C-alpha positions in Angstrom: 25.8 -35.5 14.5 29.2 -34.5 13.2 30.0 -32.5 10.1 31.3 -35.7 8.5 27.8 -37.1 8.4 26.9 -34.2 6.1 29.8 -34.7 3.8 29.1 -35.4 0.2 32.5 -35.5 -1.5 35.2 -37.6 -0.1 37.6 -38.6 -2.7 39.0 -41.2 -0.4 35.8 -43.3 -0.3 34.1 -45.0 -3.2 31.0 -45.8 -1.2 28.1 -43.4 -1.7 28.2 -42.0 1.7 26.5 -38.9 0.2 23.7 -41.2 -0.9 22.9 -42.4 2.6 19.5 -41.1 3.6 18.4 -39.8 7.0 15.5 -41.2 9.0 12.0 -40.1 7.9 11.2 -38.5 11.2 13.9 -36.0 10.6 11.9 -34.3 7.9 9.2 -32.8 10.2 11.9 -31.8 12.6 13.8 -30.1 9.8 10.7 -28.1 8.8 10.0 -27.3 12.5 13.4 -25.8 12.9 12.7 -23.4 10.0 9.3 -22.5 11.4 10.9 -21.9 14.8 13.5 -19.7 13.3 10.7 -17.6 11.7 8.8 -17.3 14.9 11.8 -16.4 17.1 13.5 -14.0 14.7 11.1 -12.5 12.1 7.9 -11.8 14.2 9.8 -10.3 17.2 11.8 -8.1 14.8 8.7 -6.8 13.1 7.0 -5.9 16.4 10.2 -4.5 18.0 9.7 -1.0 19.5 11.9 1.2 21.6 11.1 1.9 25.2 8.8 4.8 25.7 10.2 7.9 27.3 8.0 9.5 30.0 7.5 13.2 30.8 8.8 12.6 34.3 12.2 11.6 32.9 12.4 14.4 30.4 15.3 16.1 32.2 17.4 13.0 31.7 16.7 12.9 28.0 17.4 16.3 26.5 16.9 16.5 22.7 14.9 13.3 22.7 11.4 12.5 21.7 9.0 12.0 24.7 6.5 9.4 23.6 4.2 9.8 26.6 3.5 13.5 25.8 2.5 12.6 22.2 0.2 9.9 23.7 -1.5 12.3 26.1 -2.1 14.8 23.2 -3.5 12.0 21.0 -6.1 11.2 23.7 -7.3 14.7 23.5 -7.3 14.9 19.7 -9.2 11.6 19.5 -11.8 12.8 22.0 -12.8 15.6 19.6 -14.5 12.9 17.5 -15.0 12.8 13.8 -13.2 15.6 11.9 -14.6 15.8 8.4 -13.4 18.8 6.5 -16.0 21.5 6.7 -17.4 20.3 10.1 -17.2 22.4 13.3 -15.0 19.6 14.8 -12.4 20.0 12.1 -12.5 23.7 11.4 -12.9 24.9 14.9 -12.2 22.4 17.6 -9.2 20.6 16.0 -7.7 23.8 14.7 -8.0 25.3 18.2 -6.4 22.2 19.7 -3.4 22.5 17.4 -3.1 26.2 17.9 -3.2 25.8 21.7 -0.4 23.1 21.6 1.7 25.3 19.3 1.2 28.2 21.8 2.6 26.1 24.6 5.6 25.1 22.5 6.3 28.8 21.7 6.1 29.8 25.4 8.5 27.0 26.4 10.9 27.5 23.4 14.4 28.9 23.4 13.3 32.3 22.2 16.9 33.5 22.3 17.7 31.0 19.5 14.6 30.5 17.5 11.9 32.4 15.8 8.6 30.6 15.5 5.8 31.9 13.3 2.4 30.2 13.0 -0.9 31.0 11.2 -4.1 29.4 10.0 -4.2 29.5 6.2 -7.5 29.4 4.3 -7.0 28.4 0.6 -9.1 28.0 -2.5 -8.0 26.5 -5.8 -8.5 23.9 -8.5 -6.5 20.9 -10.0 -6.9 17.5 -11.6 -7.0 14.3 -9.6 -8.3 10.7 -10.2 -10.2 11.5 -13.4 -11.9 14.5 -11.8 -11.7 18.2 -12.3 -11.3 19.2 -8.6 -11.9 22.5 -7.0 -12.2 23.7 -3.4 -12.9 26.8 -1.4 -11.7 27.9 2.1 -9.8 24.8 3.1 -7.9 25.3 6.4 -4.3 24.6 7.2 -2.3 25.3 10.4 1.2 26.2 9.4 4.3 26.7 11.6 7.8 27.8 10.7 10.7 27.4 13.1 14.1 28.9 12.2 17.3 29.7 14.0 17.9 33.4 14.4 21.5 32.9 13.4 20.7 31.1 10.2 20.2 33.2 7.0 18.9 30.3 4.9 15.8 30.8 2.9 15.6 27.1 1.9 13.1 25.2 4.0 12.3 21.6 4.9 8.6 20.8 4.8 7.1 18.3 7.3 3.4 17.5 6.5 0.5 15.5 8.1 -3.2 16.0 8.0 -5.7 16.5 10.9 -9.0 15.9 9.1 -10.7 12.5 9.0 -12.9 10.2 6.9 -16.5 9.6 7.6 -17.4 8.6 11.2 -13.8 8.0 12.3 -12.0 9.8 15.2 -8.8 9.3 13.1 -6.4 8.4 15.9 -4.2 6.5 13.5 -5.0 8.3 10.3 -3.6 10.8 10.9 -3.9 11.9 14.5 -0.8 10.2 15.7 1.3 12.0 13.1 -0.2 15.3 14.2 1.0 14.8 17.8 4.3 13.4 16.7 5.0 16.5 14.7 4.0 18.6 17.6 6.4 16.8 19.9 9.2 17.0 17.3 8.6 20.8 17.0 8.7 21.1 20.8 12.0 19.2 21.1 13.7 21.2 18.3 12.5 24.5 19.8 14.2 23.7 23.1 17.4 22.4 21.7 20.7 24.2 21.0 21.6 21.8 18.3 22.2 23.3 14.8 19.3 24.0 12.5 20.8 25.2 9.3 17.5 25.5 7.4 14.1 26.5 8.7 11.5 23.8 9.0 7.8 24.3 8.1 5.4 22.1 9.9 2.2 21.8 7.9 -0.9 20.5 9.6 -3.3 20.3 6.7 -7.0 20.2 7.1 -8.1 18.6 3.8 -6.3 15.4 2.9 -9.2 13.0 3.1 -11.3 15.2 0.7 -9.0 14.5 -2.2 -5.8 16.1 -0.8 -7.0 19.7 -1.0 -5.1 21.0 2.0 -1.7 20.1 0.6 -2.6 21.6 -2.8 -3.8 24.8 -1.1 -0.5 25.1 0.7 1.9 24.3 -2.1 0.2 26.5 -4.6 -1.0 29.4 -2.4 1.1 29.8 0.7 3.9 32.4 0.8 6.4 29.9 2.3 5.7 27.2 -0.3 8.2 28.4 -2.9 11.0 28.2 -0.3 10.4 24.6 0.5 13.0 22.3 -1.0 12.4 18.9 0.5 9.5 17.0 2.2 8.8 14.5 4.9 5.2 13.4 4.4 3.5 11.5 7.3 0.3 9.5 6.7 -1.3 6.3 7.6 -3.1 3.3 6.1 -3.6 1.6 9.4 -3.5 2.2 13.1 0.1 2.8 14.2 2.9 0.3 14.4 6.2 0.9 12.7 5.9 3.4 9.9 7.1 2.2 6.4 9.0 4.5 4.1 7.3 3.4 0.9 8.1 6.3 -1.5 11.1 8.5 -2.0 12.6 11.1 -4.4 11.8 11.0 -7.1 15.3 11.0 -8.5 17.0 12.1 -5.3 18.9 9.2 -3.9 20.6 11.4 -1.3 17.4 11.4 0.7 17.7 7.6 1.2 21.3 8.1 2.4 20.1 10.4 5.1 17.3 7.9 6.0 19.9 5.1 6.2 22.2 7.0 8.4 19.8 8.7 10.7 16.5 6.7 11.1 17.0 4.6 14.2 14.2 2.2 13.4 14.2 1.7 9.6 11.5 -0.1 7.6 11.7 0.5 3.9 12.0 -1.4 0.7 12.1 -0.5 -3.0 9.5 -3.1 -3.7 6.9 -1.2 -1.7 7.6 2.0 -3.7 7.2 0.2 -7.0 4.0 -1.5 -5.9 2.6 1.8 -4.7 3.5 3.7 -7.8 2.0 1.0 -10.0 -1.4 1.3 -8.2 -1.2 -2.0 -6.3 -2.1 -0.1 -3.1 -5.6 1.4 -3.0 -4.5 4.6 -1.3 -2.8 7.9 -2.1 -1.1 10.6 0.0 -0.2 14.2 -0.1 3.2 13.3 -1.4 1.7 13.2 -4.9 0.5 16.8 -4.6 3.8 18.1 -3.3 5.6 16.2 -6.1 3.4 17.2 -9.0 2.5 20.8 -8.0 5.6 21.8 -6.0 8.3 19.7 -7.6 9.4 18.7 -4.1 11.5 15.6 -3.5 10.9 13.8 -0.2 10.2 10.9 2.0 6.7 9.4 2.1 6.1 7.4 5.3 2.9 5.8 6.7 1.8 3.5 9.4 0.3 0.3 8.0 -0.4 -2.0 10.9 -4.0 -3.2 11.5 -5.4 -1.8 8.2 -8.7 -3.5 9.1 -9.8 -0.4 11.0 -8.5 2.2 8.6 -11.2 4.8 7.9 -13.6 3.2 10.4 -14.9 4.3 13.8 -12.5 1.8 15.4 -9.5 3.9 14.4 -9.5 5.3 17.9 -7.0 6.0 20.7 -7.5 2.6 22.3 -6.7 0.6 19.2 -3.5 2.4 18.3 -0.3 0.3 18.8 1.4 1.6 22.0 4.9 1.4 20.6 4.0 3.8 17.8 4.6 7.0 19.6 8.3 6.4 20.5 9.3 4.5 17.4 7.9 6.8 14.8 8.6 9.9 17.0 12.3 9.0 17.1 12.5 8.5 13.4 10.6 11.7 12.5 12.7 13.8 14.9 16.0 12.4 13.7 15.1 12.8 10.0 13.8 16.3 10.5 17.0 17.4 12.2 19.2 15.6 9.6 17.4 17.0 6.6 17.2 20.5 8.0 20.9 20.4 8.3 21.5 18.8 4.9 23.7 20.9 2.6 21.8 19.4 -0.3 18.8 21.5 0.7 20.6 24.6 -0.7 20.4 23.2 -4.2 18.4 20.1 -4.5 18.4 20.2 -8.3 22.1 19.6 -8.3 21.6 16.3 -6.5 18.9 14.9 -8.7 20.9 11.8 -9.7 18.4 9.1 -10.5 16.6 6.5 -8.3 17.9 4.7 -5.3 17.6 1.0 -4.5 17.0 0.4 -0.8 15.8 -2.3 1.6 16.0 -3.0 5.3 17.1 -6.3 6.8 14.5 -7.3 9.4 14.2 -3.7 10.5 17.8 -3.9 11.9 19.6 -1.8 9.3 19.3 -0.3 5.9 21.0 -1.1 2.6 21.0 1.8 0.1 22.8 2.2 -3.2 22.1 3.9 -6.5 20.2 2.4 -9.4 23.4 2.3 -11.5 25.2 0.5 -8.7 22.4 -2.0 -8.5 22.8 -3.0 -12.1 26.5 -3.6 -11.5 25.8 -5.5 -8.3 23.1 -7.7 -9.8 25.2 -8.5 -12.8 28.3 -9.4 -10.8 26.3 -11.6 -8.4 24.5 -13.3 -11.3 27.7 -14.0 -13.2 29.4 -15.2 -10.0 26.5 -17.6 -9.4 26.8 -19.1 -12.8 30.5 -19.5 -12.7 30.5 -21.1 -9.3 27.8 -23.5 -10.5 29.9 -24.4 -13.5 32.9 -25.1 -11.3 30.8 -27.2 -8.9 29.6 -29.4 -11.8 33.1 -29.7 -13.0 34.2 -31.0 -9.6 31.4 -33.5 -9.8 32.9 -35.0 -12.9 36.3 -35.3 -11.2 35.0 -37.3 -8.2 36.3 -40.9 -7.9 33.7 -43.2 -9.3 31.8 -40.4 -11.0 30.0 -40.9 -14.3 31.6 -39.8 -17.5 31.6 -35.9 -17.9 29.0 -36.1 -20.7 26.8 -38.3 -18.5 27.1 -35.8 -15.6 26.3 -32.9 -17.9 23.4 -34.8 -19.4 22.0 -35.6 -16.0 22.3 -32.0 -14.9 20.5 -30.9 -18.1 17.7 -33.3 -17.3 17.6 -32.1 -13.6 17.4 -28.5 -14.9 14.3 -29.4 -17.0 12.8 -31.3 -14.0 13.3 -28.3 -11.7 11.9 -25.9 -14.4 8.8 -28.2 -14.6 8.5 -28.2 -10.8 8.6 -24.4 -10.6 5.9 -24.2 -13.4 3.8 -26.8 -11.7 4.1 -25.0 -8.3 3.1 -21.7 -9.8 0.3 -23.3 -11.8 -1.1 -25.2 -8.8 -0.9 -22.0 -6.6 -2.8 -19.9 -9.2 -5.3 -22.8 -9.8 -6.1 -22.8 -6.1 -6.7 -19.0 -6.2 -8.9 -19.3 -9.3 -10.8 -22.1 -7.7 -11.4 -20.2 -4.4 -12.7 -17.2 -6.4 -14.9 -19.3 -8.6 -16.7 -21.1 -5.7 -17.2 -18.0 -3.7 -14.6 -18.7 -1.1 -12.2 -15.8 -1.8 -10.7 -13.8 1.0 -10.9 -16.8 3.4 -7.6 -15.5 4.7 -8.8 -12.0 5.4 -9.3 -12.3 9.1 -7.3 -15.5 9.6 -4.0 -14.7 7.7 -2.8 -18.1 8.8 -5.1 -19.6 6.1 -2.6 -18.4 3.5 -0.1 -21.0 4.7 -2.3 -24.0 3.8 -3.8 -22.5 0.7 -0.8 -21.0 -1.0 2.5 -21.7 0.8 1.9 -25.4 1.1 0.8 -25.6 -2.5 4.1 -24.1 -3.5 6.1 -26.5 -1.3 4.2 -29.4 -2.7 4.7 -28.3 -6.3 8.4 -27.6 -5.9 9.1 -30.9 -4.2 7.1 -33.7 -5.6 8.3 -34.0 -9.2 12.1 -33.8 -8.2 11.4 -36.4 -5.5 9.9 -38.8 -8.0 12.8 -38.2 -10.4 15.4 -39.0 -7.8 13.5 -42.2 -6.8 13.2 -43.4 -10.4 16.9 -42.7 -11.4 18.9 -43.4 -8.3 20.0 -46.8 -9.6 20.9 -45.5 -13.0 23.7 -43.1 -12.0 26.8 -43.0 -9.9 26.0 -39.4 -8.9 25.7 -39.2 -5.2 22.4 -38.1 -3.6 23.9 -34.9 -2.2 25.3 -34.1 -5.6 21.9 -34.7 -7.1 20.3 -32.4 -4.5 23.0 -29.8 -5.3 22.2 -30.0 -9.0 18.5 -29.3 -8.2 19.6 -26.2 -6.2 22.0 -25.2 -9.0 19.1 -25.4 -11.5 16.9 -23.3 -9.3 19.7 -20.8 -8.9 19.9 -20.5 -12.7 16.1 -19.8 -12.8 16.6 -17.1 -10.2 19.4 -15.6 -12.3 17.0 -15.5 -15.2 14.4 -13.6 -13.1 17.1 -11.2 -12.0 18.2 -10.5 -15.6 14.6 -10.1 -16.8 13.8 -7.6 -14.0 17.0 -5.6 -14.8 16.0 -5.6 -18.5 12.6 -4.2 -17.6 14.2 -1.5 -15.5 12.7 -2.8 -12.2 14.8 -1.7 -9.3 13.4 -4.5 -7.2 15.8 -6.8 -9.1 17.7 -6.7 -5.8 15.1 -9.1 -4.5 16.4 -12.2 -6.4 19.9 -10.9 -6.2 19.8 -11.3 -2.4 19.2 -15.0 -2.5 21.7 -15.4 -5.4 24.4 -13.7 -3.3 24.1 -16.1 -0.4 23.8 -19.2 -2.6 26.9 -18.2 -4.5 28.7 -17.7 -1.2 27.6 -21.2 -0.2 28.8 -22.8 -3.4 32.1 -20.9 -3.3 32.8 -22.0 0.3 32.0 -25.6 -0.6 34.5 -25.4 -3.4 37.2 -23.9 -1.2 36.7 -26.6 1.4 36.7 -29.2 -1.3 40.1 -28.0 -2.5 41.6 -27.6 1.0 40.0 -30.4 3.0 38.9 -32.7 0.2 35.4 -32.4 1.7 32.8 -29.8 0.7 30.8 -29.9 4.0 27.8 -29.4 1.7 24.9 -29.6 4.1 26.2 -27.5 7.0 27.6 -24.8 4.7 24.5 -24.7 2.6 22.1 -24.5 5.5 24.1 -21.9 7.4 24.2 -19.7 4.2 20.4 -20.1 3.8 19.5 -18.6 7.2 20.0 -15.0 6.2 18.0 -15.2 3.0 15.3 -17.3 4.7 14.8 -14.6 7.3 14.9 -11.8 4.7 12.3 -13.4 2.4 10.0 -14.6 5.2 10.2 -11.1 6.8 9.1 -9.6 3.5 6.4 -12.2 3.2 5.2 -11.5 6.7 5.1 -7.7 6.3 3.4 -8.0 2.9 0.6 -10.1 4.4 0.1 -7.8 7.4 0.0 -4.7 5.2 -1.7 -6.0 2.0 -4.3 -8.4 3.4 -6.4 -5.7 5.1 -6.1 -3.5 1.9 -7.8 -6.3 -0.1 -11.0 -5.6 1.9 -11.3 -2.1 0.2 -9.7 -2.8 -3.2 -13.0 -2.8 -5.1 -15.7 -5.3 -5.9 -14.1 -6.3 -9.2 -10.6 -7.1 -7.7 -9.1 -10.5 -7.6 -7.5 -10.6 -4.2 -6.8 -14.3 -4.1 -5.0 -14.1 -7.3 -2.9 -11.1 -6.1 -1.9 -13.0 -2.9 -1.2 -16.2 -4.8 1.1 -14.5 -7.2 3.0 -12.6 -4.6 3.3 -15.7 -2.3 4.5 -17.8 -5.2 7.1 -15.2 -6.1 8.3 -14.8 -2.5 8.3 -18.5 -1.8 10.1 -19.5 -4.9 13.1 -17.5 -3.8 13.7 -19.3 -0.5 11.9 -22.6 -0.8 13.8 -23.6 -3.9 16.9 -23.9 -1.8 15.4 -25.5 1.2 12.8 -28.0 -0.1 15.4 -30.1 -1.9 17.0 -30.9 1.5 13.8 -33.0 2.1 15.1 -35.4 -0.6 17.8 -36.4 1.9 15.2 -38.0 4.2 13.6 -41.4 3.7 10.0 -41.4 2.5 10.4 -37.9 1.2 7.7 -38.3 -1.4 5.2 -39.1 1.3 6.3 -36.2 3.4 6.2 -33.7 0.5 2.7 -35.0 -0.4 1.6 -34.0 3.0 1.9 -30.4 1.8 -0.7 -31.2 -0.9 -2.9 -32.8 1.7 -2.7 -29.7 3.9 -3.8 -27.6 0.9 -6.9 -29.7 0.5 -7.6 -29.5 4.2 -7.3 -25.7 4.2 -9.6 -25.5 1.2 -12.2 -27.5 3.2 -11.6 -25.2 6.2 -12.3 -22.2 4.0 -15.8 -23.6 3.5 -16.4 -23.8 7.2 -16.9 -21.1 9.8 -13.1 -21.2 10.4 -12.6 -19.8 7.0 -15.2 -17.1 7.1 -13.2 -13.9 6.4 -15.0 -11.3 8.4 -15.2 -10.5 12.1 -17.0 -7.9 14.2 -14.9 -4.9 15.0 -11.7 -6.7 14.1 -11.9 -7.4 10.3 -15.3 -6.2 9.1 -16.6 -6.3 5.5 -17.0 -2.8 4.1 -19.9 -1.2 2.3 -20.8 2.3 1.3 -24.5 3.0 1.9 -26.0 6.2 0.7 -29.6 7.2 1.3 -30.3 8.8 -2.0 -32.9 10.8 -3.8 -32.8 10.9 -7.6 -34.7 13.4 -9.7 -34.4 12.9 -13.5 -35.6 15.6 -15.8 -36.1 13.9 -19.1 -35.8 15.4 -22.6 -39.6 15.1 -23.1 -40.1 17.4 -20.1 -41.2 14.6 -17.8 -39.7 14.2 -14.4 -39.0 11.0 -12.5 -38.3 10.9 -8.8 -36.8 7.9 -7.0 -35.6 7.4 -3.5 -33.7 4.5 -2.1 -30.5 3.1 -0.7 -27.5 3.0 -2.9 -25.3 0.2 -1.7 -21.7 0.1 -3.0 -19.7 -3.0 -2.1 -16.0 -2.5 -1.6 -14.8 -6.1 -1.8 -15.6 -9.2 -3.8 -17.8 -11.2 -1.4 -20.9 -9.0 -1.3 -23.0 -12.0 -2.2 -22.9 -12.9 1.5 -25.8 -10.4 2.0 -28.1 -11.5 -0.8 -30.3 -13.5 1.5 -30.6 -10.8 4.2 -29.8 -7.1 3.8 -29.7 -7.2 0.0 -32.6 -9.5 -0.6 -34.8 -6.6 -2.0 -32.3 -5.1 -4.4 -33.4 -4.2 -7.8 -32.5 -6.6 -10.6 -29.5 -6.1 -12.9 -31.8 -4.6 -15.5 -32.4 -1.6 -13.3 -28.7 -0.8 -13.3 -28.3 -1.5 -17.0 -31.2 0.8 -17.9 -29.8 3.6 -15.8 -26.3 3.2 -17.2 -27.8 3.5 -20.7 -29.7 6.7 -20.0 -27.8 8.6 -17.3 -24.2 9.6 -16.9 -22.4 7.2 -14.6 -25.6 5.2 -14.2 -27.3 8.0 -12.4 -25.6 7.1 -9.2 -24.2 9.7 -6.7 -20.6 8.6 -7.1 -18.4 10.4 -4.5 -15.0 10.4 -6.1 -13.2 9.4 -9.3 -12.2 6.2 -7.6 -15.8 5.0 -7.6 -16.1 5.2 -11.3 -14.9 1.6 -11.8 -17.1 0.3 -9.1 -20.5 1.4 -10.4 -21.2 -1.8 -12.3 -21.5 -3.6 -8.9 -23.8 -1.0 -7.4 -27.1 -2.2 -5.7 -30.3 -0.2 -5.3 -33.1 -0.8 -2.9 -36.2 1.5 -3.0 -37.1 3.3 0.2 -38.7 6.4 1.7 -36.9 9.7 0.9 -34.0 11.2 2.9 -34.3 14.5 4.6 -31.9 17.2 3.4 -30.7 20.1 5.6 -30.1 22.2 2.4 -32.1 21.9 -0.7 -30.1 21.9 -3.9 -30.8 24.8 -6.3 -29.3 25.0 -9.8 -29.8 28.4 -11.5 -28.8 29.4 -15.0 -27.2 32.8 -14.7 -26.5 33.6 -18.3 -26.4 32.1 -21.8 -24.2 33.7 -24.4 -23.7 32.8 -28.0 -20.0 33.4 -28.6 -20.2 32.4 -32.3 -22.5 30.5 -34.6 -21.3 27.2 -33.2 -20.1 28.1 -29.7 -22.2 28.9 -26.6 -21.3 29.8 -23.1 -23.6 29.1 -20.1 -23.0 30.2 -16.5 -24.6 28.5 -13.5 -24.8 28.9 -9.8 -25.5 26.1 -7.3 -26.7 26.3 -3.8 -26.1 23.0 -2.0 -24.2 21.2 0.7 -20.4 21.4 1.0 -19.6 18.5 -1.3 -20.8 18.8 -4.9 -20.2 16.4 -7.8 -21.2 17.4 -11.3 -21.4 15.2 -14.4 -21.3 16.7 -17.9 -22.2 14.3 -20.7 -22.3 16.0 -24.1 -24.6 14.9 -26.9 -23.2 13.7 -30.2 -21.6 16.5 -32.2 -21.2 18.6 -29.1 -17.8 19.3 -27.6 -17.0 21.0 -24.3 -14.2 23.4 -25.2 -13.7 25.3 -21.9 -14.9 25.7 -18.4 -14.2 27.5 -15.2 -12.7 24.5 -13.3 -9.4 22.7 -14.0 -9.0 22.1 -17.8 -6.8 19.0 -17.7 -9.7 16.7 -18.6 -10.4 18.8 -21.7 -6.9 19.5 -22.7 -5.9 15.8 -22.5 -8.8 14.7 -24.6 -10.5 12.6 -22.0 -13.7 11.0 -23.0 -17.0 12.1 -21.4 -18.9 11.9 -19.2 -16.8 14.5 -17.3 -16.5 14.4 -13.5 -16.3 17.6 -11.5 -15.7 17.6 -7.8 -16.1 20.7 -5.6 -15.8 21.1 -1.9 -16.1 24.1 0.3 -15.6 24.7 4.0 -17.6 27.1 6.2 -18.7 29.1 3.1 -22.3 30.4 2.5 -21.8 31.7 -1.0 -23.1 29.8 -3.9 -20.8 27.8 -6.2 -20.5 29.5 -9.6 -19.2 27.9 -12.7 -19.4 28.2 -16.5 -18.7 26.1 -19.5 -18.3 26.7 -23.2 -19.2 24.2 -25.8 -19.1 23.8 -29.6 -22.1 22.5 -31.5 -23.5 22.2 -35.0 -24.5 25.6 -36.5 -28.0 24.3 -37.2 -28.4 23.2 -33.5 -29.4 26.6 -32.0 -31.8 25.3 -29.3 -30.2 22.1 -28.1 -30.2 19.7 -26.6 -26.5 20.0 -26.0 -25.6 17.9 -23.0 -26.9 16.2 -20.0 -25.8 17.7 -16.7 -26.2 16.0 -13.3 -25.6 17.5 -9.9 -25.0 15.2 -6.9 -24.7 16.6 -3.4 -23.2 14.6 -0.5 -23.9 15.1 3.2 -21.1 13.2 5.0 -21.3 14.3 8.6 -25.0 15.0 9.2 -26.1 11.9 11.1 -28.7 13.9 13.0 -30.7 14.1 9.8 -30.9 10.3 9.2 -34.4 9.1 8.9 -35.7 6.2 11.0 -36.0 4.0 7.8 -32.4 4.7 7.0 -31.3 3.8 10.6 -33.4 0.6 10.4 -31.8 -0.4 7.1 -28.3 0.2 8.4 -29.3 -2.0 11.4 -30.0 -5.0 9.0 -26.3 -5.3 8.2 -24.6 -8.1 10.1 -22.2 -7.2 12.9 -19.3 -8.5 10.8 -19.9 -5.7 8.3 -19.0 -2.0 8.5 -21.0 0.7 6.7 -19.6 4.0 5.7 -22.9 5.9 5.3 -24.3 9.3 4.5 -27.1 10.7 2.4 -27.0 12.2 -1.0 -29.0 13.7 -3.8 -28.8 13.2 -7.6 -30.6 15.5 -10.1 -30.1 15.6 -13.8 -31.2 17.9 -16.6 -31.1 17.9 -20.4 -29.6 21.3 -21.4 
């Protein structure tokens, strides 16, 4: 087929060659070409890894990261098993493993060039996090500093990871692989004669999973902390793969310039940063602590592949993506060297110049510019798009045989309204499908089979974007002299104007991700400008070939973002909480993504015969996929691969009432983590207490009398389930003792307590009416900020036998000399003591289907009226 067959604007011919339609069978071929382009370009780019370097070839690769060594070390790290903070595995075996590897590095280092210092830090402190006054005692960190002997600098680069784990997991991905990558980076640097202008502190922290205690202990207590000027934070929300840079700065765009220049395998986008910082991602990292308590700018990077096994026992050495070691290792080593030699490290405050806008293109290269530059770029591209559209419409009025200019403008105005209606319909239908899926209990049908999103949401968008314009063209084709290709172009022009509006709105809201619509606008504007140039020079615009060629780059860009979004965010929806609306989130994001590329591709289908029938097939596919969602093919969970998560706590509750009576209950506290927990109502959860049990406890006890483990659980309590059972067996009995009670004034009292309990203690304080907690011995942020009670106190200790002491002061009515003043509850959690599980508990855990995963431990809850 020659270019002339695509031509729309020949002034020499009055016949509507541009109105000639292509055979109907070309439509599926056309779509298949785009799908093929996605499969041959996008997916291979996402899973592209460098070739692993082996220890045997080390001599031929000086100053390079040796992936095999990191792999060997991770096998040993993973074999240690679970590494909960406070356990022997974490505090002894893992610490010894890291110290031993550091010792080897020191022995093999260029001791004529470098000074390497290492130590184990034990820190205690307190701070505020996630609605909780948090405190800790004796948290361990392994800290290493390497510096050139010929460098006088006292400004350090900090590189951080954590070696502790969540419940039951060996933590190969989160965060063991980063531990061994840091060890190998340290080894390579220590043997190199390359410059190292600033010392580098490698922090292996031992308390990230217990509310980021290790990082707080270092940045607030360690003697090297005040010299640290920038940060590379390494974490995980999956099991390897390419690490995503999802958070930078803040307000230090120079960091992104170094990333752009030096990271050989980039993957980063401003959109991820803005989603993370607006709590769309149910995770957090040590980056927050270093930023808030150390004022450190930095780069926050994490693995995100296969998030289904994040924080499970399947996060093991075998399941880690093999390409992770070399890919992430090369990035970390290159960035460490680059930032350690950055002159900006001498005075980072002088380079605090606002935010950066950044994105990668298929992981091939990075684009980085400042926020102020982005406003200029977005504005210029938007204006250029509007001007080129105006000139294009003007040329349509000048064609031989064209309608009168007013008629052309009127038709364009109508087409704009039709396209606007099509976009609204597409969004409405996509959201309607999400609402329907949630309402009928079929949400998350895409959780294991991500391919389900194609039929449920992508096809719905394609159908909505295409059908109304197709009907409009069919009804009006005999009423105008406008050629079919010109009509198609008008629909694309209209869609471009809508994208311009989105870009302008995002800029007005201060959203840096306004680059997202700008990218598509840029290439569409180039397409229109080229057509106009060809029109002037050759009297032909070559509409179809120019437009389609200019759409390849944005198509790959948007589908790559779609693909990485689904791979990263879909597994996260399985732990986003029982009250989340995951289908709605996916529907909205897919609609937003799809709108940016489909609006410039779907109109090409109008060029084929029977286009309305073909476009209707997308709607048929949506219906078929909804039906599939109700079959086993749409069941969202799969054993070991994509399990449904539950927290299950074997619990004893002792309630000391105001009338001096005591009530004791024992049972299983089941906390769903996603929305489809009704799946177990006929089996495991068939004996749960009715809703009234929870309502009564919420009315009489702080936080419903449940042993909530962290501030993140506060919003989940309304979906808690309780099943009565035999009592758990505790290795340590909880003892609360009142040490002293002092009347400070007529209306102020101070009480001091000590607690003997396990190493994870949660305390609720719920003042009575006319009683105000004015001060206490833990972090005071909750009180100073005027947060409403009940108050949540979280305390963790590691390898400490002393009792936990705390005091509080409260104000009360002068006449109220004997109380009651408040209700206090103490909850103690035993997270790594499986040897104390009772047989009833083990039997109950065994009733969960194999497609579920339980994070389980036992806990106590005891409350008093003080």
